[in-house]
C-alpha distance (Angstrom), angle and dihedral (degrees) to the residues before:
residue distance angle dihedral
M1 . . .
S2 3.83 . .
A3 3.81 88.8 .
V4 3.78 92.7 50.9
F5 3.77 99.7 44.9
G6 3.85 90.5 38.2
W7 3.81 89.1 56.0
F8 3.83 90.3 53.7
L9 3.75 90.9 46.3
I10 3.85 91.6 53.3
L11 3.77 90.7 48.8
C12 3.75 91.2 51.1
L13 3.81 92.6 50.7
L14 3.80 93.8 46.0
F15 3.82 94.3 49.3
S16 3.78 89.7 47.5
I17 3.83 95.5 58.9
Q18 3.78 108.6 120.8
D19 3.83 100.9 176.2
Y20 3.83 116.0 23.8
D21 3.75 94.5 -165.4
S22 3.80 93.3 51.3
I23 3.86 89.5 55.0
L24 3.85 90.6 52.5
A25 3.76 90.0 54.4
P26 3.85 104.8 21.8
E27 3.79 117.7 -168.1
S28 3.87 89.3 -145.1
G29 3.84 91.3 53.6
Q30 3.84 92.0 -122.2
P31 3.82 121.1 85.6
V32 3.89 92.9 -155.1
L33 3.91 90.9 51.0
Q34 3.76 91.0 46.1
I35 3.86 91.2 54.4
M36 3.81 89.6 50.1
L37 3.82 90.9 48.6
E38 3.82 91.7 52.7
I39 3.81 92.3 47.8
F40 3.83 105.8 37.8
G41 3.78 103.2 16.0
E42 3.87 126.6 -126.3
N43 3.77 98.3 -51.5
G44 3.76 97.0 43.0
A45 3.88 90.5 47.1
I46 3.81 90.6 50.8
A47 3.69 92.0 50.1
L48 3.89 92.2 49.6
F49 3.74 93.8 42.6
T50 3.83 91.0 51.0
I51 3.83 87.7 59.1
I52 3.80 90.0 51.7
I53 3.90 91.0 48.8
I54 3.79 89.9 51.4
C55 3.75 91.5 50.9
V56 3.84 92.5 47.0
W57 3.86 88.4 49.0
H58 3.71 91.4 53.8
C59 3.84 90.7 48.2
G60 3.81 87.3 52.7
L61 3.81 89.0 50.5
F62 3.76 91.2 51.6
S63 3.79 91.5 51.7
L64 3.76 92.2 48.8
T65 3.90 89.0 48.9
S66 3.85 94.0 49.5
N67 3.76 91.8 42.3
S68 3.81 95.3 51.3
R69 3.76 91.4 49.4
M70 3.74 92.3 51.2
M71 3.83 91.2 48.9
F72 3.84 87.5 50.0
A73 3.74 91.8 53.0
F74 3.80 91.4 44.3
S75 3.78 89.9 52.0
R76 3.71 90.3 49.2
D77 3.84 89.0 55.1
R78 3.74 90.4 49.8
G79 3.87 94.3 -108.9
I80 3.87 92.1 126.0
P81 3.78 128.4 18.0
H82 3.83 113.2 -54.2
F83 3.81 88.2 -127.3
F84 3.75 90.0 85.9
H85 3.84 93.3 53.3
N86 3.74 92.3 94.9
V87 3.86 135.3 117.6
D88 3.74 116.5 -158.1
K89 3.83 108.7 -118.6
K90 3.87 93.5 -144.9
L91 3.81 100.3 42.4
D92 3.81 96.1 29.4
V93 3.91 91.1 -139.2
P94 3.76 133.2 106.4
V95 3.81 97.1 -100.8
R96 3.82 94.8 173.7
T97 3.76 95.4 57.7
I98 3.79 91.9 41.5
W99 3.85 88.6 60.0
L100 3.67 91.3 43.6
A101 3.78 92.6 53.1
A102 3.92 90.5 47.6
F103 3.80 91.5 48.1
L104 3.78 94.1 49.8
A105 3.85 90.9 46.1
F106 3.86 88.4 49.6
C107 3.81 91.5 52.4
L108 3.82 92.7 46.3
A109 3.88 89.4 52.2
L110 3.75 97.1 47.8
P111 3.85 96.2 86.3
S112 3.80 88.4 54.3
L113 3.89 90.8 69.2
G114 3.79 89.3 74.0
S115 3.71 103.7 29.5
S116 3.75 136.1 40.0
V117 3.87 87.8 -158.3
A118 3.78 89.6 62.7
F119 3.82 91.0 49.4
T120 3.78 91.1 52.1
A121 3.82 91.0 48.3
A122 3.81 93.8 48.4
T123 3.85 93.7 49.7
S124 3.74 91.3 45.0
I125 3.85 91.6 49.2
A126 3.80 89.8 52.9
T127 3.76 91.7 50.0
I128 3.89 96.6 45.9
G129 3.87 92.0 43.5
L130 3.72 89.7 55.1
Y131 3.79 96.0 48.5
I132 3.90 89.9 44.0
S133 3.86 89.6 53.2
Y134 3.74 91.2 50.3
I135 3.76 95.6 47.1
I136 3.79 101.3 47.7
P137 3.90 96.2 75.3
I138 3.75 88.5 40.9
M139 3.80 92.4 55.9
I140 3.77 90.7 46.4
G141 3.73 90.9 56.6
L142 3.83 92.1 44.2
I143 3.81 96.4 47.8
W144 3.78 100.7 34.0
P145 3.79 105.3 25.2
Q146 3.83 91.3 158.1
H147 3.86 91.1 61.2
F148 3.88 94.3 42.6
K149 3.80 115.5 95.8
K150 3.76 110.2 -151.7
G151 3.79 121.9 -142.4
P152 3.83 127.6 -127.6
F153 3.87 91.5 -79.0
N154 3.74 122.8 48.5
L155 3.82 139.8 149.7
G156 3.78 95.1 -113.5
I157 3.79 113.8 -156.5
A158 3.75 91.3 2.8
S159 3.86 94.1 58.8
R160 3.81 96.3 90.7
P161 3.84 99.3 44.0
I162 3.74 89.2 47.9
A163 3.82 92.5 45.4
F164 3.84 89.3 50.5
V165 3.87 91.8 51.2
A166 3.85 89.6 47.7
C167 3.80 91.9 52.3
I168 3.80 91.9 47.9
W169 3.87 90.3 49.6
V170 3.81 93.8 47.7
G171 3.77 91.6 48.8
F172 3.76 89.3 52.8
I173 3.78 97.5 46.0
V174 3.88 92.9 47.6
V175 3.83 89.2 55.9
V176 3.85 91.1 46.3
F177 3.81 91.9 51.7
C178 3.74 90.6 49.2
L179 3.85 96.2 54.9
P180 3.85 120.9 99.1
T181 3.84 114.8 -96.0
A182 3.80 95.9 -142.7
T183 3.87 142.2 31.2
P184 2.86 137.5 -95.4
V185 3.71 95.8 43.3
T186 3.85 112.0 -127.8
S187 3.74 137.6 153.2
Q188 3.82 89.5 -83.7
T189 3.90 95.7 45.6
L190 3.84 99.7 40.5
N191 3.72 115.4 112.6
Y192 3.82 105.6 -125.0
T193 3.80 93.5 -171.0
P194 3.86 94.7 106.7
V195 3.78 89.5 54.3
A196 3.80 94.0 49.9
V197 3.81 91.7 44.0
G198 3.78 90.2 49.1
I199 3.80 92.0 50.1
I200 3.83 90.1 52.0
L201 3.74 91.4 47.2
L202 3.83 92.9 50.3
F203 3.74 90.8 47.5
T204 3.82 92.5 48.3
L205 3.86 94.3 47.4
G206 3.83 90.1 41.7
A207 3.84 90.5 54.9
W208 3.75 95.6 43.1
F209 3.84 108.5 50.2
P210 3.88 100.9 43.5
W211 3.85 98.0 31.3
A212 3.79 125.1 1.3
K213 3.86 99.1 51.1
K214 3.77 89.2 61.3
W215 3.79 93.9 65.3
Y216 3.86 110.1 14.0
K217 3.72 109.0 90.4
G218 3.91 103.3 167.9
P219 3.76 134.7 -105.8
V220 3.87 105.8 2.9
R221 3.78 95.6 -157.5
E222 3.74 96.1 52.3
L223 3.74 94.8 40.6
A224 3.85 91.9 50.1
A225 3.91 92.1 46.1
E226 3.79 90.9 51.3
E227 3.82 90.0 50.1
A228 3.77 89.1 52.7
G229 3.73 92.6 51.8
I230 3.80 99.6 -101.2
N231 3.80 109.9 144.3
V232 3.89 102.4 -137.4
N233 3.76 92.3 -174.3
I234 3.84 93.6 66.8
P235 3.80 106.6 92.0
G236 3.83 110.1 -109.5
E237 3.82 94.1 4.0
F238 3.88 92.8 105.8
E239 3.88 92.5 47.4
R240 3.84 90.2 47.7
A241 3.77 91.5 51.2
E242 3.87 88.6 49.3
R243 3.84 92.0 53.6
E244 3.77 91.8 47.8
G245 3.83 91.7 49.7
R246 3.78 95.6 -118.3
V247 3.81 92.4 120.3
E248 3.81 93.5 59.0
K249 3.72 91.6 47.2
A250 3.82 88.8 51.9
I251 3.74 91.6 50.7
K252 3.83 93.7 52.1
A253 3.79 89.2 48.6
H254 3.77 90.5 47.8
E255 3.85 92.7 50.3
R256 3.75 90.9 49.4
């Protein structure tokens, strides 16, 4: 759906260009905003761009929400300090991990205040990191299907072709987001995303092999439930065990 509607949006923008040279060097600093200014005038462009800003804000809110939930689960599984494994009793949300996610995002964005190159790298890192996290389990299932345990829902015979297409797409998009955004390539136009991703990869592997793999065992709740004989692959079984209190008992037994 994104591809279809995105295609029509691009067509609308391209057919709306009034002055090609002004779009290449927009006075507003943004080609899309410049197109809107030429078509709708200042007031109309402000109104439309306000809608875009609201949409982007909600996108950021969604990212913060999903990020904080993943950090909460990672803390529960002892991946990060257990201090963040906390749900506020009044708000019923993991407040500590929400603030942690917001603080880390703020720190990542700080270099962008003085450099557009840093902003491009930060946004590219976010996109590439998301795609890589998606594709890792897909590649595992594609390369080692005999060691991959499918869930209650799967694509059956179409799983491998779709997984292959997904891997090709991610490989393509990762390369695209690592390319420079302008020519000629200088220290100010170079895309530093590969450097940043490489540093993160080295840090992750450097932490995993000599240290983290010795104590990190995976999702605590699922592992404990399986040890207690709860079949987590049966739809609704894990949730039913949680309501009955069997999962909490299994976790306590697992930790002992």
